[in-house]
C-alpha positions, -999 to 999 in steps of 0.1 A, spaced: 432 191 -828 428 195 -791 450 212 -766 450 205 -729 469 213 -697 475 189 -669 492 190 -636 499 167 -607 471 186 -590 444 188 -617 434 185 -653 424 214 -674 396 214 -700 403 201 -735 404 230 -759 393 223 -794 415 241 -820 395 244 -852 424 252 -875 461 247 -878 481 258 -848 501 289 -858 523 310 -836 496 336 -830 470 310 -822 493 293 -798 501 326 -781 463 332 -778 459 297 -763 486 303 -738 472 336 -727 435 325 -727 439 291 -711 473 283 -697 477 315 -676 444 311 -659 449 274 -652 483 279 -637 472 309 -616 443 288 -601 459 254 -598 494 267 -589 486 299 -571 519 294 -552 538 300 -584 554 265 -582 538 252 -613 559 241 -642 549 242 -679 562 217 -704 558 217 -741 574 198 -770 594 214 -798 566 219 -823 572 249 -845 546 271 -829 559 263 -794 594 274 -804 585 307 -821 598 339 -806 563 352 -797 556 321 -775 591 321 -760 588 358 -751 553 353 -736 566 325 -714 595 346 -703 572 375 -694 552 352 -672 581 334 -656 572 348 -622 538 331 -624 551 296 -633 583 280 -646 588 268 -682 604 234 -680 625 226 -711 625 190 -722 650 177 -746 636 173 -781 625 138 -790 624 125 -754 590 108 -753 600 84 -725 603 114 -702 573 132 -716 540 128 -696 521 142 -726 528 111 -747 514 88 -719 482 109 -716 477 109 -753 482 71 -755 457 66 -726 431 88 -743 435 70 -776 432 36 -759 400 48 -741 385 61 -774 393 28 -792 374 8 -765 342 28 -769 313 9 -783 301 36 -807 327 52 -829 330 90 -831 315 101 -864 321 139 -862 348 161 -847 323 172 -820 316 135 -812 353 129 -809 358 159 -786 329 147 -763 344 112 -762 378 127 -753 363 149 -726 344 119 -712 375 98 -712 
């Protein structure tokens, strides 16, 4: 699984998640990657963070962390199951299409991560 942050100003790095995403791992990902990305790309505090309603995203620890950092960026709440309004689905589809068009298929998880990063 990979995790990424994107903005109308920049794309963040793809983060490879080696195991199932739990609440604690998601909290760690937010604090290790999202906060630094938002503080660099949106130093004006006008950045907005969007996530879907996956279980780890909706846990109290993640919600509390986002509230604690609300002065650094806003947390934009999307309605559940609204993919037509969700930029994440469009990016995922574009990446999948780019991967499918590659001449050499990815054989290992690391090959796939490199292909995704290249795309």
